[in-house]
All heavy atoms as TSV, in Angstrom:
chain	resi	resn	atom	element	x	y	z
A	1	MET	N	N	126.725	77.056	52.136
A	1	MET	CA	C	127.102	76.772	53.524
A	1	MET	C	C	125.831	76.555	54.339
A	1	MET	O	O	124.896	77.319	54.271
A	1	MET	CB	C	127.915	77.944	54.079
A	1	MET	CG	C	128.373	77.730	55.502
A	1	MET	SD	S	129.368	79.093	56.142
A	1	MET	CE	C	130.915	78.737	55.352
A	2	SER	N	N	125.786	75.499	55.125
A	2	SER	CA	C	124.606	75.196	55.918
A	2	SER	C	C	124.578	76.016	57.203
A	2	SER	O	O	125.568	76.610	57.609
A	2	SER	CB	C	124.563	73.707	56.256
A	2	SER	OG	O	125.517	73.405	57.235
A	3	ARG	N	N	123.420	76.005	57.837
A	3	ARG	CA	C	123.256	76.715	59.104
A	3	ARG	C	C	124.223	76.181	60.143
A	3	ARG	O	O	124.798	76.916	60.937
A	3	ARG	CB	C	121.809	76.565	59.589
A	3	ARG	CG	C	121.558	77.216	60.918
A	3	ARG	CD	C	120.142	77.016	61.382
A	3	ARG	NE	N	119.848	75.646	61.692
A	3	ARG	CZ	C	120.127	75.056	62.858
A	3	ARG	NH1	N	120.723	75.719	63.799
A	3	ARG	NH2	N	119.819	73.798	63.069
A	4	ILE	N	N	124.428	74.859	60.169
A	4	ILE	CA	C	125.332	74.261	61.155
A	4	ILE	C	C	126.768	74.720	60.904
A	4	ILE	O	O	127.507	74.998	61.837
A	4	ILE	CB	C	125.218	72.728	61.142
A	4	ILE	CG1	C	123.846	72.327	61.682
A	4	ILE	CG2	C	126.318	72.088	61.958
A	4	ILE	CD1	C	123.544	70.853	61.611
A	5	ASP	N	N	127.143	74.824	59.633
A	5	ASP	CA	C	128.485	75.319	59.326
A	5	ASP	C	C	128.690	76.725	59.873
A	5	ASP	O	O	129.757	77.054	60.351
A	5	ASP	CB	C	128.731	75.321	57.812
A	5	ASP	CG	C	128.796	73.919	57.236
A	5	ASP	OD1	O	129.093	72.980	58.003
A	5	ASP	OD2	O	128.530	73.765	56.040
A	6	LYS	N	N	127.657	77.543	59.800
A	6	LYS	CA	C	127.753	78.915	60.297
A	6	LYS	C	C	127.573	78.985	61.801
A	6	LYS	O	O	127.883	79.990	62.414
A	6	LYS	CB	C	126.708	79.794	59.610
A	6	LYS	CG	C	126.953	79.978	58.129
A	6	LYS	CD	C	126.073	81.041	57.533
A	6	LYS	CE	C	124.623	80.675	57.593
A	6	LYS	NZ	N	123.739	81.631	56.931
A	7	LYS	N	N	126.995	77.901	62.382
A	7	LYS	CA	C	126.763	77.853	63.821
A	7	LYS	C	C	125.903	79.014	64.303
A	7	LYS	O	O	126.229	79.707	65.259
A	7	LYS	CB	C	128.081	77.789	64.589
A	7	LYS	CG	C	128.871	76.532	64.312
A	7	LYS	CD	C	130.111	76.462	65.163
A	7	LYS	CE	C	130.876	75.188	64.847
A	7	LYS	NZ	N	132.065	75.039	65.638
A	8	THR	N	N	124.793	79.225	63.604
A	8	THR	CA	C	123.846	80.260	63.999
A	8	THR	C	C	122.453	79.662	64.089
A	8	THR	O	O	122.077	78.815	63.287
A	8	THR	CB	C	123.821	81.425	62.990
A	8	THR	OG1	O	123.474	80.919	61.707
A	8	THR	CG2	C	125.164	82.134	62.938
A	9	PRO	N	N	121.652	80.097	65.061
A	9	PRO	CA	C	120.281	79.599	65.184
A	9	PRO	C	C	119.387	80.195	64.099
A	9	PRO	O	O	119.658	81.286	63.584
A	9	PRO	CB	C	119.855	80.066	66.570
A	9	PRO	CG	C	120.705	81.248	66.853
A	9	PRO	CD	C	122.008	81.014	66.135
A	10	THR	N	N	118.311	79.509	63.784
A	10	THR	CA	C	117.343	80.037	62.831
A	10	THR	C	C	116.473	81.083	63.517
A	10	THR	O	O	116.354	81.089	64.758
A	10	THR	CB	C	116.435	78.913	62.293
A	10	THR	OG1	O	115.640	78.411	63.371
A	10	THR	CG2	C	117.237	77.800	61.652
A	11	PRO	N	N	115.848	81.944	62.738
A	11	PRO	CA	C	114.930	82.914	63.348
A	11	PRO	C	C	113.811	82.236	64.140
A	11	PRO	O	O	113.406	82.739	65.191
A	11	PRO	CB	C	114.377	83.687	62.147
A	11	PRO	CG	C	115.478	83.606	61.136
A	11	PRO	CD	C	116.062	82.224	61.312
A	12	LYS	N	N	113.317	81.101	63.680
A	12	LYS	CA	C	112.250	80.394	64.400
A	12	LYS	C	C	112.748	79.885	65.751
A	12	LYS	O	O	112.036	79.974	66.757
A	12	LYS	CB	C	111.722	79.229	63.549
A	12	LYS	CG	C	110.515	78.576	64.135
A	12	LYS	CD	C	109.338	79.521	64.152
A	12	LYS	CE	C	108.085	78.845	64.652
A	12	LYS	NZ	N	106.972	79.792	64.722
A	13	GLU	N	N	113.961	79.357	65.792
A	13	GLU	CA	C	114.543	78.903	67.056
A	13	GLU	C	C	114.685	80.062	68.031
A	13	GLU	O	O	114.375	79.934	69.222
A	13	GLU	CB	C	115.901	78.246	66.816
A	13	GLU	CG	C	115.818	76.931	66.087
A	13	GLU	CD	C	117.158	76.412	65.620
A	13	GLU	OE1	O	118.071	77.210	65.324
A	13	GLU	OE2	O	117.297	75.177	65.542
A	14	ILE	N	N	115.135	81.199	67.525
A	14	ILE	CA	C	115.286	82.387	68.371
A	14	ILE	C	C	113.918	82.842	68.869
A	14	ILE	O	O	113.742	83.161	70.049
A	14	ILE	CB	C	116.001	83.525	67.618
A	14	ILE	CG1	C	117.413	83.096	67.224
A	14	ILE	CG2	C	116.029	84.796	68.466
A	14	ILE	CD1	C	118.096	84.044	66.255
A	15	GLU	N	N	112.938	82.853	67.975
A	15	GLU	CA	C	111.592	83.267	68.355
A	15	GLU	C	C	111.029	82.395	69.479
A	15	GLU	O	O	110.482	82.908	70.458
A	15	GLU	CB	C	110.681	83.188	67.136
A	15	GLU	CG	C	109.252	83.560	67.403
A	15	GLU	CD	C	108.365	83.388	66.185
A	15	GLU	OE1	O	108.860	83.058	65.093
A	15	GLU	OE2	O	107.142	83.579	66.338
A	16	LEU	N	N	111.191	81.085	69.346
A	16	LEU	CA	C	110.680	80.179	70.374
A	16	LEU	C	C	111.378	80.385	71.718
A	16	LEU	O	O	110.737	80.413	72.769
A	16	LEU	CB	C	110.828	78.727	69.912
A	16	LEU	CG	C	109.912	78.294	68.782
A	16	LEU	CD1	C	110.308	76.909	68.280
A	16	LEU	CD2	C	108.460	78.308	69.226
A	17	ARG	N	N	112.695	80.546	71.684
A	17	ARG	CA	C	113.437	80.749	72.938
A	17	ARG	C	C	113.100	82.105	73.554
A	17	ARG	O	O	112.963	82.227	74.773
A	17	ARG	CB	C	114.943	80.606	72.701
A	17	ARG	CG	C	115.758	80.778	73.952
A	17	ARG	CD	C	115.395	79.729	75.014
A	17	ARG	NE	N	116.074	80.028	76.247
A	17	ARG	CZ	C	115.461	80.111	77.441
A	17	ARG	NH1	N	114.178	79.844	77.555
A	17	ARG	NH2	N	116.144	80.420	78.504
A	18	ALA	N	N	112.952	83.124	72.714
A	18	ALA	CA	C	112.586	84.449	73.226
A	18	ALA	C	C	111.219	84.402	73.901
A	18	ALA	O	O	111.013	85.035	74.938
A	18	ALA	CB	C	112.585	85.468	72.089
A	19	TYR	N	N	110.307	83.611	73.345
A	19	TYR	CA	C	108.987	83.462	73.954
A	19	TYR	C	C	109.092	82.762	75.307
A	19	TYR	O	O	108.418	83.148	76.272
A	19	TYR	CB	C	108.053	82.705	73.017
A	19	TYR	CG	C	106.646	82.594	73.551
A	19	TYR	CD1	C	105.835	83.721	73.657
A	19	TYR	CD2	C	106.134	81.377	73.968
A	19	TYR	CE1	C	104.546	83.634	74.169
A	19	TYR	CE2	C	104.851	81.280	74.476
A	19	TYR	CZ	C	104.059	82.407	74.567
A	19	TYR	OH	O	102.786	82.311	75.083
A	20	GLU	N	N	109.936	81.766	75.395
A	20	GLU	CA	C	110.152	81.096	76.683
A	20	GLU	C	C	110.684	82.089	77.722
A	20	GLU	O	O	110.248	82.088	78.870
A	20	GLU	CB	C	111.145	79.946	76.538
A	20	GLU	CG	C	110.619	78.763	75.781
A	20	GLU	CD	C	111.680	77.700	75.595
A	20	GLU	OE1	O	112.893	78.026	75.628
A	20	GLU	OE2	O	111.295	76.540	75.423
A	21	ILE	N	N	111.636	82.902	77.318
A	21	ILE	CA	C	112.202	83.912	78.220
A	21	ILE	C	C	111.107	84.874	78.674
A	21	ILE	O	O	111.000	85.217	79.857
A	21	ILE	CB	C	113.372	84.656	77.544
A	21	ILE	CG1	C	114.545	83.695	77.329
A	21	ILE	CG2	C	113.795	85.881	78.356
A	21	ILE	CD1	C	115.641	84.231	76.434
A	22	TYR	N	N	110.278	85.305	77.735
A	22	TYR	CA	C	109.147	86.186	78.032
A	22	TYR	C	C	108.233	85.560	79.087
A	22	TYR	O	O	107.851	86.207	80.066
A	22	TYR	CB	C	108.405	86.451	76.718
A	22	TYR	CG	C	107.004	86.988	76.845
A	22	TYR	CD1	C	106.771	88.332	77.127
A	22	TYR	CD2	C	105.899	86.168	76.628
A	22	TYR	CE1	C	105.484	88.829	77.214
A	22	TYR	CE2	C	104.609	86.653	76.704
A	22	TYR	CZ	C	104.407	87.988	77.004
A	22	TYR	OH	O	103.133	88.478	77.089
A	23	LEU	N	N	107.911	84.290	78.914
A	23	LEU	CA	C	107.048	83.610	79.887
A	23	LEU	C	C	107.734	83.460	81.236
A	23	LEU	O	O	107.105	83.639	82.285
A	23	LEU	CB	C	106.634	82.231	79.363
A	23	LEU	CG	C	105.699	82.218	78.162
A	23	LEU	CD1	C	105.465	80.783	77.696
A	23	LEU	CD2	C	104.390	82.920	78.473
A	24	GLN	N	N	109.026	83.156	81.227
A	24	GLN	CA	C	109.772	82.960	82.474
A	24	GLN	C	C	109.849	84.231	83.306
A	24	GLN	O	O	109.943	84.160	84.525
A	24	GLN	CB	C	111.177	82.439	82.176
A	24	GLN	CG	C	111.191	81.010	81.694
A	24	GLN	CD	C	112.570	80.566	81.227
A	24	GLN	OE1	O	113.479	81.371	81.061
A	24	GLN	NE2	N	112.706	79.283	80.991
A	25	ARG	N	N	109.804	85.377	82.672
A	25	ARG	CA	C	109.871	86.613	83.444
A	25	ARG	C	C	108.493	87.217	83.694
A	25	ARG	O	O	108.343	88.398	83.995
A	25	ARG	CB	C	110.831	87.617	82.821
A	25	ARG	CG	C	110.550	88.034	81.450
A	25	ARG	CD	C	111.502	89.128	80.955
A	25	ARG	NE	N	111.088	89.484	79.623
A	25	ARG	CZ	C	109.983	90.188	79.350
A	25	ARG	NH1	N	109.237	90.642	80.308
A	25	ARG	NH2	N	109.659	90.436	78.103
A	26	GLY	N	N	107.458	86.379	83.575
A	26	GLY	CA	C	106.124	86.802	83.961
A	26	GLY	C	C	105.264	87.364	82.849
A	26	GLY	O	O	104.251	88.009	83.120
A	27	ALA	N	N	105.633	87.171	81.607
A	27	ALA	CA	C	104.856	87.613	80.439
A	27	ALA	C	C	104.587	89.118	80.446
A	27	ALA	O	O	103.526	89.575	80.038
A	27	ALA	CB	C	103.560	86.813	80.331
A	28	GLU	N	N	105.561	89.888	80.923
A	28	GLU	CA	C	105.437	91.346	80.914
A	28	GLU	C	C	105.882	91.879	79.565
A	28	GLU	O	O	106.960	91.542	79.081
A	28	GLU	CB	C	106.289	91.966	82.013
A	28	GLU	CG	C	105.809	91.668	83.407
A	28	GLU	CD	C	106.667	92.338	84.456
A	28	GLU	OE1	O	107.358	93.327	84.135
A	28	GLU	OE2	O	106.656	91.863	85.594
A	29	ASP	N	N	105.064	92.724	78.955
A	29	ASP	CA	C	105.401	93.325	77.668
A	29	ASP	C	C	106.477	94.396	77.833
A	29	ASP	O	O	106.726	94.884	78.932
A	29	ASP	CB	C	104.148	93.953	77.036
A	29	ASP	CG	C	103.123	92.912	76.630
A	29	ASP	OD1	O	103.524	91.766	76.367
A	29	ASP	OD2	O	101.936	93.267	76.570
A	30	GLY	N	N	107.105	94.741	76.712
A	30	GLY	CA	C	108.047	95.851	76.704
A	30	GLY	C	C	109.506	95.465	76.634
A	30	GLY	O	O	110.363	96.340	76.579
A	31	ASN	N	N	109.815	94.176	76.638
A	31	ASN	CA	C	111.213	93.747	76.595
A	31	ASN	C	C	111.488	92.808	75.427
A	31	ASN	O	O	112.372	91.959	75.497
A	31	ASN	CB	C	111.579	93.036	77.902
A	31	ASN	CG	C	111.615	93.998	79.065
A	31	ASN	OD1	O	112.348	94.968	79.050
A	31	ASN	ND2	N	110.790	93.728	80.056
A	32	GLU	N	N	110.727	92.966	74.339
A	32	GLU	CA	C	110.845	92.054	73.210
A	32	GLU	C	C	112.254	92.008	72.639
A	32	GLU	O	O	112.792	90.930	72.360
A	32	GLU	CB	C	109.854	92.435	72.099
A	32	GLU	CG	C	108.402	92.293	72.491
A	32	GLU	CD	C	107.833	93.511	73.214
A	32	GLU	OE1	O	108.570	94.510	73.419
A	32	GLU	OE2	O	106.649	93.447	73.593
A	33	LEU	N	N	112.870	93.162	72.463
A	33	LEU	CA	C	114.218	93.196	71.887
A	33	LEU	C	C	115.220	92.513	72.814
A	33	LEU	O	O	116.052	91.713	72.362
A	33	LEU	CB	C	114.649	94.634	71.595
A	33	LEU	CG	C	116.063	94.786	71.002
A	33	LEU	CD1	C	116.207	94.024	69.692
A	33	LEU	CD2	C	116.392	96.257	70.808
A	34	ASN	N	N	115.140	92.802	74.100
A	34	ASN	CA	C	116.054	92.162	75.051
A	34	ASN	C	C	115.863	90.649	75.075
A	34	ASN	O	O	116.840	89.896	75.150
A	34	ASN	CB	C	115.863	92.736	76.452
A	34	ASN	CG	C	116.400	94.142	76.567
A	34	ASN	OD1	O	117.273	94.546	75.815
A	34	ASN	ND2	N	115.869	94.889	77.512
A	35	ASP	N	N	114.600	90.201	75.006
A	35	ASP	CA	C	114.323	88.771	74.978
A	35	ASP	C	C	114.918	88.133	73.725
A	35	ASP	O	O	115.527	87.067	73.782
A	35	ASP	CB	C	112.814	88.497	75.018
A	35	ASP	CG	C	112.176	88.908	76.335
A	35	ASP	OD1	O	112.909	89.127	77.321
A	35	ASP	OD2	O	110.933	88.999	76.366
A	36	TRP	N	N	114.739	88.779	72.583
A	36	TRP	CA	C	115.264	88.266	71.316
A	36	TRP	C	C	116.789	88.175	71.371
A	36	TRP	O	O	117.377	87.150	71.010
A	36	TRP	CB	C	114.820	89.153	70.156
A	36	TRP	CG	C	115.305	88.654	68.823
A	36	TRP	CD1	C	116.525	88.880	68.256
A	36	TRP	CD2	C	114.591	87.805	67.923
A	36	TRP	NE1	N	116.600	88.238	67.047
A	36	TRP	CE2	C	115.439	87.569	66.825
A	36	TRP	CE3	C	113.329	87.229	67.942
A	36	TRP	CZ2	C	115.044	86.783	65.733
A	36	TRP	CZ3	C	112.945	86.451	66.863
A	36	TRP	CH2	C	113.798	86.232	65.789
A	37	LEU	N	N	117.425	89.238	71.822
A	37	LEU	CA	C	118.884	89.260	71.870
A	37	LEU	C	C	119.433	88.218	72.847
A	37	LEU	O	O	120.439	87.558	72.557
A	37	LEU	CB	C	119.383	90.661	72.225
A	37	LEU	CG	C	119.084	91.745	71.184
A	37	LEU	CD1	C	119.503	93.117	71.713
A	37	LEU	CD2	C	119.753	91.441	69.853
A	38	ALA	N	N	118.778	88.057	73.978
A	38	ALA	CA	C	119.212	87.050	74.951
A	38	ALA	C	C	119.060	85.648	74.365
A	38	ALA	O	O	119.944	84.796	74.516
A	38	ALA	CB	C	118.410	87.181	76.248
A	39	ALA	N	N	117.941	85.405	73.694
A	39	ALA	CA	C	117.710	84.099	73.075
A	39	ALA	C	C	118.739	83.827	71.978
A	39	ALA	O	O	119.301	82.730	71.901
A	39	ALA	CB	C	116.300	84.042	72.495
A	40	GLU	N	N	118.998	84.814	71.158
A	40	GLU	CA	C	119.981	84.661	70.077
A	40	GLU	C	C	121.366	84.347	70.634
A	40	GLU	O	O	122.048	83.433	70.154
A	40	GLU	CB	C	120.019	85.931	69.237
A	40	GLU	CG	C	120.927	85.853	68.032
A	40	GLU	CD	C	120.852	87.103	67.197
A	40	GLU	OE1	O	120.726	88.218	67.761
A	40	GLU	OE2	O	120.923	86.973	65.976
A	41	LYS	N	N	121.760	85.053	71.663
A	41	LYS	CA	C	123.073	84.826	72.275
A	41	LYS	C	C	123.165	83.429	72.877
A	41	LYS	O	O	124.137	82.694	72.661
A	41	LYS	CB	C	123.334	85.883	73.351
A	41	LYS	CG	C	124.676	85.765	74.031
A	41	LYS	CD	C	124.873	86.904	75.030
A	41	LYS	CE	C	126.269	86.920	75.562
A	41	LYS	NZ	N	126.430	86.227	76.814
A	42	GLU	N	N	122.135	83.051	73.639
A	42	GLU	CA	C	122.122	81.745	74.288
A	42	GLU	C	C	122.183	80.608	73.259
A	42	GLU	O	O	122.978	79.674	73.404
A	42	GLU	CB	C	120.850	81.632	75.119
A	42	GLU	CG	C	120.662	80.312	75.798
A	42	GLU	CD	C	119.347	80.262	76.557
A	42	GLU	OE1	O	118.989	81.254	77.223
A	42	GLU	OE2	O	118.677	79.223	76.475
A	43	LEU	N	N	121.360	80.695	72.225
A	43	LEU	CA	C	121.324	79.631	71.225
A	43	LEU	C	C	122.606	79.576	70.397
A	43	LEU	O	O	123.079	78.492	70.048
A	43	LEU	CB	C	120.103	79.804	70.322
A	43	LEU	CG	C	118.755	79.622	71.022
A	43	LEU	CD1	C	117.613	79.966	70.075
A	43	LEU	CD2	C	118.612	78.227	71.580
A	44	THR	N	N	123.169	80.727	70.093
A	44	THR	CA	C	124.435	80.759	69.353
A	44	THR	C	C	125.531	80.092	70.161
A	44	THR	O	O	126.314	79.292	69.629
A	44	THR	CB	C	124.819	82.212	69.007
A	44	THR	OG1	O	123.793	82.764	68.168
A	44	THR	CG2	C	126.160	82.273	68.284
A	45	GLU	N	N	125.581	80.375	71.450
A	45	GLU	CA	C	126.584	79.737	72.314
A	45	GLU	C	C	126.367	78.232	72.380
A	45	GLU	O	O	127.330	77.460	72.339
A	45	GLU	CB	C	126.538	80.357	73.711
A	45	GLU	CG	C	127.081	81.770	73.744
A	45	GLU	CD	C	126.873	82.476	75.073
A	45	GLU	OE1	O	126.233	81.892	75.985
A	45	GLU	OE2	O	127.336	83.620	75.201
A	46	LEU	N	N	125.110	77.797	72.455
A	46	LEU	CA	C	124.824	76.360	72.470
A	46	LEU	C	C	125.276	75.695	71.175
A	46	LEU	O	O	125.853	74.615	71.198
A	46	LEU	CB	C	123.324	76.120	72.668
A	46	LEU	CG	C	122.778	76.286	74.068
A	46	LEU	CD1	C	121.263	76.187	74.060
A	46	LEU	CD2	C	123.368	75.241	75.003
A	47	LEU	N	N	125.002	76.329	70.060
A	47	LEU	CA	C	125.404	75.763	68.773
A	47	LEU	C	C	126.921	75.687	68.635
A	47	LEU	O	O	127.442	74.751	68.040
A	47	LEU	CB	C	124.822	76.584	67.625
A	47	LEU	CG	C	123.374	76.306	67.278
A	47	LEU	CD1	C	122.871	77.312	66.261
A	47	LEU	CD2	C	123.207	74.896	66.757
A	48	GLN	N	N	127.603	76.662	69.156
A	48	GLN	CA	C	129.065	76.661	69.055
A	48	GLN	C	C	129.671	75.585	69.936
A	48	GLN	O	O	130.723	75.054	69.619
A	48	GLN	CB	C	129.614	78.039	69.413
A	48	GLN	CG	C	129.302	79.058	68.345
A	48	GLN	CD	C	129.724	80.454	68.729
A	48	GLN	OE1	O	130.128	80.717	69.859
A	48	GLN	NE2	N	129.618	81.379	67.800
A	49	MET	N	N	128.994	75.234	71.037
A	49	MET	CA	C	129.499	74.185	71.923
A	49	MET	C	C	129.282	72.808	71.318
A	49	MET	O	O	130.137	71.955	71.392
A	49	MET	CB	C	128.815	74.258	73.293
A	49	MET	CG	C	129.240	75.447	74.104
A	49	MET	SD	S	128.607	75.500	75.799
A	49	MET	CE	C	127.087	74.612	75.762
A	50	ASP	N	N	128.087	72.580	70.739
A	50	ASP	CA	C	127.756	71.248	70.247
A	50	ASP	C	C	126.706	71.367	69.160
A	50	ASP	O	O	125.567	71.694	69.443
A	50	ASP	CB	C	127.233	70.374	71.386
A	50	ASP	CG	C	126.902	68.966	70.939
A	50	ASP	OD1	O	127.245	68.602	69.795
A	50	ASP	OD2	O	126.295	68.235	71.728
A	51	THR	N	N	127.081	71.072	67.931
A	51	THR	CA	C	126.145	71.172	66.823
A	51	THR	C	C	125.400	69.872	66.581
A	51	THR	O	O	124.603	69.774	65.661
A	51	THR	CB	C	126.878	71.579	65.530
A	51	THR	OG1	O	127.887	70.603	65.256
A	51	THR	CG2	C	127.476	72.952	65.655
A	52	SER	N	N	125.607	68.849	67.405
A	52	SER	CA	C	124.917	67.585	67.201
A	52	SER	C	C	123.523	67.569	67.814
A	52	SER	O	O	122.727	66.693	67.534
A	52	SER	CB	C	125.737	66.426	67.777
A	52	SER	OG	O	125.835	66.550	69.174
A	53	GLU	N	N	123.185	68.512	68.648
A	53	GLU	CA	C	121.892	68.583	69.307
A	53	GLU	C	C	121.085	69.742	68.721
A	53	GLU	O	O	121.655	70.728	68.278
A	53	GLU	CB	C	122.068	68.811	70.812
A	53	GLU	CG	C	122.754	67.680	71.524
A	53	GLU	CD	C	121.917	66.409	71.545
A	53	GLU	OE1	O	120.677	66.504	71.671
A	53	GLU	OE2	O	122.501	65.328	71.418
A	54	PRO	N	N	119.746	69.671	68.763
A	54	PRO	CA	C	118.927	70.804	68.319
A	54	PRO	C	C	119.211	72.029	69.180
A	54	PRO	O	O	119.497	71.902	70.369
A	54	PRO	CB	C	117.492	70.327	68.536
A	54	PRO	CG	C	117.567	68.861	68.751
A	54	PRO	CD	C	118.963	68.537	69.202
A	55	ALA	N	N	119.121	73.210	68.578
A	55	ALA	CA	C	119.415	74.441	69.303
A	55	ALA	C	C	118.327	74.796	70.303
A	55	ALA	O	O	118.582	75.471	71.277
A	55	ALA	CB	C	119.617	75.594	68.317
A	56	VAL	N	N	117.100	74.332	70.077
A	56	VAL	CA	C	115.992	74.680	70.949
A	56	VAL	C	C	115.690	73.502	71.866
A	56	VAL	O	O	115.434	72.400	71.406
A	56	VAL	CB	C	114.737	75.036	70.122
A	56	VAL	CG1	C	113.565	75.326	71.035
A	56	VAL	CG2	C	115.024	76.219	69.225
A	57	PRO	N	N	115.733	73.715	73.176
A	57	PRO	CA	C	115.405	72.631	74.100
A	57	PRO	C	C	113.930	72.274	74.010
A	57	PRO	O	O	113.127	73.033	73.480
A	57	PRO	CB	C	115.751	73.210	75.467
A	57	PRO	CG	C	115.727	74.676	75.277
A	57	PRO	CD	C	116.070	74.945	73.834
A	58	ASP	N	N	113.550	71.122	74.540
A	58	ASP	CA	C	112.164	70.689	74.552
A	58	ASP	C	C	111.345	71.687	75.354
A	58	ASP	O	O	111.631	71.951	76.516
A	58	ASP	CB	C	112.070	69.297	75.175
A	58	ASP	CG	C	110.651	68.764	75.200
A	58	ASP	OD1	O	109.795	69.322	74.475
A	58	ASP	OD2	O	110.402	67.802	75.928
A	59	VAL	N	N	110.318	72.256	74.733
A	59	VAL	CA	C	109.518	73.282	75.399
A	59	VAL	C	C	108.158	72.761	75.840
A	59	VAL	O	O	107.379	73.512	76.397
A	59	VAL	CB	C	109.317	74.522	74.493
A	59	VAL	CG1	C	110.642	75.181	74.212
A	59	VAL	CG2	C	108.588	74.171	73.213
A	60	MET	N	N	107.855	71.494	75.617
A	60	MET	CA	C	106.545	70.971	75.993
A	60	MET	C	C	106.245	71.141	77.483
A	60	MET	O	O	105.149	71.559	77.830
A	60	MET	CB	C	106.399	69.509	75.579
A	60	MET	CG	C	106.217	69.344	74.085
A	60	MET	SD	S	104.861	70.348	73.411
A	60	MET	CE	C	103.469	69.608	74.223
A	61	PRO	N	N	107.172	70.837	78.400
A	61	PRO	CA	C	106.846	71.057	79.825
A	61	PRO	C	C	106.493	72.510	80.100
A	61	PRO	O	O	105.573	72.795	80.847
A	61	PRO	CB	C	108.118	70.647	80.556
A	61	PRO	CG	C	108.791	69.693	79.624
A	61	PRO	CD	C	108.454	70.198	78.242
A	62	LEU	N	N	107.184	73.443	79.463
A	62	LEU	CA	C	106.907	74.866	79.659
A	62	LEU	C	C	105.541	75.213	79.104
A	62	LEU	O	O	104.773	75.921	79.724
A	62	LEU	CB	C	107.998	75.710	78.985
A	62	LEU	CG	C	107.839	77.215	79.104
A	62	LEU	CD1	C	107.870	77.639	80.564
A	62	LEU	CD2	C	108.923	77.926	78.329
A	63	ARG	N	N	105.216	74.690	77.933
A	63	ARG	CA	C	103.918	74.980	77.329
A	63	ARG	C	C	102.786	74.434	78.177
A	63	ARG	O	O	101.760	75.055	78.335
A	63	ARG	CB	C	103.859	74.402	75.917
A	63	ARG	CG	C	104.702	75.160	74.945
A	63	ARG	CD	C	104.541	74.626	73.560
A	63	ARG	NE	N	105.406	75.363	72.651
A	63	ARG	CZ	C	105.909	74.873	71.557
A	63	ARG	NH1	N	105.634	73.641	71.182
A	63	ARG	NH2	N	106.692	75.599	70.798
A	64	LYS	N	N	102.974	73.249	78.734
A	64	LYS	CA	C	101.937	72.664	79.567
A	64	LYS	C	C	101.711	73.507	80.812
A	64	LYS	O	O	100.583	73.743	81.223
A	64	LYS	CB	C	102.294	71.222	79.953
A	64	LYS	CG	C	102.155	70.274	78.790
A	64	LYS	CD	C	102.516	68.870	79.201
A	64	LYS	CE	C	102.408	67.928	78.022
A	64	LYS	NZ	N	102.810	66.572	78.350
A	65	ARG	N	N	102.796	73.990	81.421
A	65	ARG	CA	C	102.664	74.841	82.612
A	65	ARG	C	C	101.960	76.134	82.258
A	65	ARG	O	O	101.109	76.620	82.991
A	65	ARG	CB	C	104.031	75.153	83.214
A	65	ARG	CG	C	104.542	74.041	84.112
A	65	ARG	CD	C	105.809	74.448	84.785
A	65	ARG	NE	N	106.890	74.148	83.838
A	65	ARG	CZ	C	107.949	74.892	83.628
A	65	ARG	NH1	N	108.136	75.977	84.309
A	65	ARG	NH2	N	108.853	74.561	82.756
A	66	ALA	N	N	102.317	76.723	81.091
A	66	ALA	CA	C	101.714	77.985	80.682
A	66	ALA	C	C	100.221	77.819	80.395
A	66	ALA	O	O	99.431	78.710	80.642
A	66	ALA	CB	C	102.423	78.526	79.444
A	67	ALA	N	N	99.836	76.634	79.913
A	67	ALA	CA	C	98.431	76.373	79.609
A	67	ALA	C	C	97.648	75.940	80.829
A	67	ALA	O	O	96.437	75.784	80.779
A	67	ALA	CB	C	98.336	75.307	78.518
A	68	GLY	N	N	98.350	75.687	81.928
A	68	GLY	CA	C	97.701	75.280	83.165
A	68	GLY	C	C	97.402	73.799	83.244
A	68	GLY	O	O	96.550	73.381	83.987
A	69	SER	N	N	98.102	73.021	82.438
A	69	SER	CA	C	97.891	71.547	82.453
A	69	SER	C	C	98.578	70.904	83.614
A	69	SER	O	O	99.606	71.259	84.026
A	69	SER	CB	C	98.422	70.944	81.170
A	69	SER	OG	O	97.735	71.478	80.075
């Protein structure tokens, strides 16, 4: 059974989204588990709505802002 059949995000997708959440809330340490769980829930819901799109949104604009570009 493929990942799409199961409609679950990969650990890498969750990791990337959790990092985005971490940055969005000011890069404060101590909420890693909450960030992971929120990312997992959000991505799972996205996959269940539409499996034709990647689970992780484009993060380049966020990365550029974080790098100060």
